[in-house]
C-alpha positions as CSV (number, residue, x, y, z in Angstrom):
1,X,81.7,17.6,-46.3
2,X,80.1,21.1,-46.0
3,X,80.9,23.8,-48.5
4,X,82.7,27.0,-47.3
5,X,80.7,30.2,-47.4
6,X,82.6,33.1,-49.1
7,X,81.9,36.7,-48.2
8,X,82.9,39.5,-50.7
9,X,82.5,43.0,-49.4
10,X,81.7,46.1,-51.4
11,X,85.3,47.1,-51.6
12,X,86.1,43.9,-53.3
13,X,83.3,44.0,-55.6
14,X,84.5,47.3,-57.1
15,X,88.0,45.8,-57.3
16,X,86.4,42.8,-59.4
17,X,84.6,45.2,-61.5
18,X,88.0,47.0,-62.3
19,X,89.7,43.9,-63.4
20,X,90.9,44.4,-66.9
21,X,89.7,41.5,-68.8
22,X,87.3,38.7,-68.8
23,X,90.0,35.8,-68.5
24,X,90.9,37.4,-65.1
25,X,87.4,37.5,-63.8
26,X,86.9,33.9,-64.9
27,X,90.1,32.8,-63.1
28,X,88.9,34.5,-60.1
29,X,85.6,33.0,-60.1
30,X,87.1,29.4,-60.6
31,X,89.2,30.1,-57.6
32,X,86.3,31.1,-55.4
33,X,84.5,28.1,-56.7
34,X,87.4,25.8,-55.7
35,X,87.6,27.4,-52.4
36,X,83.9,27.0,-51.7
37,X,84.3,23.3,-52.5
38,X,87.6,22.5,-51.1
39,X,88.3,25.0,-48.4
40,X,90.8,27.9,-48.2
41,X,94.2,25.9,-48.5
42,X,94.7,26.0,-52.4
43,X,98.1,24.5,-53.1
44,X,96.8,23.4,-56.6
45,X,96.7,27.2,-57.8
46,X,99.6,29.0,-59.1
47,X,102.0,30.8,-56.6
48,X,99.5,30.0,-53.8
49,X,100.9,30.5,-50.3
50,X,99.6,30.7,-46.9
51,X,100.7,34.2,-45.5
52,X,100.1,35.1,-41.8
53,X,97.6,33.0,-39.8
54,X,94.4,32.3,-41.6
55,X,95.4,34.4,-44.6
56,X,96.1,33.1,-48.1
57,X,97.0,34.5,-51.6
58,X,97.4,33.2,-55.0
59,X,98.0,34.5,-58.6
60,X,94.8,34.7,-60.8
61,X,96.8,36.1,-63.8
62,X,100.7,35.9,-64.2
63,X,102.6,38.5,-66.3
64,X,102.8,42.0,-66.2
65,X,100.8,42.9,-64.3
66,X,100.3,40.1,-62.1
67,X,96.8,39.8,-60.6
68,X,96.4,38.2,-57.3
69,X,93.4,37.3,-54.7
70,X,93.9,37.4,-51.0
71,X,91.5,35.7,-48.6
72,X,91.2,35.1,-44.9
73,X,89.5,32.3,-42.7
74,X,87.0,34.2,-40.7
75,X,85.4,31.4,-39.0
76,X,86.8,27.8,-39.3
77,X,83.9,26.2,-37.3
78,X,81.2,28.1,-39.5
79,X,83.4,27.5,-42.6
80,X,83.5,31.1,-43.5
81,X,86.0,32.8,-45.8
82,X,86.4,36.6,-46.6
83,X,87.9,37.7,-49.9
84,X,89.7,41.1,-48.7
85,X,91.7,42.0,-52.0
86,X,91.6,41.4,-55.8
87,X,94.0,43.3,-58.0
88,X,97.5,43.8,-58.9
89,X,100.5,42.2,-57.1
90,X,101.9,45.4,-56.2
91,X,99.0,46.7,-54.1
92,X,98.3,43.4,-52.4
93,X,98.0,43.5,-48.6
94,X,100.6,40.9,-47.8
């Protein structure tokens, strides 16, 4: 099966740079790798949930603060995902 392509915009790149420590970034990159290989539905990640149509989220670090990633399916036929947010749970665009 073909891999999914992940698009990360400039805003999200800045959000990634602002993540507090290496472990949170490593968790994010592991999640993105899983999405590339297996698609946007990641029920094997902590607190994963499908939000509205085509939008997903999961925790990349639990505790206080909790960090999350949010992504959207942009084009199922082309297998394109856009990461739209990485940061604290409180500011996530649900």
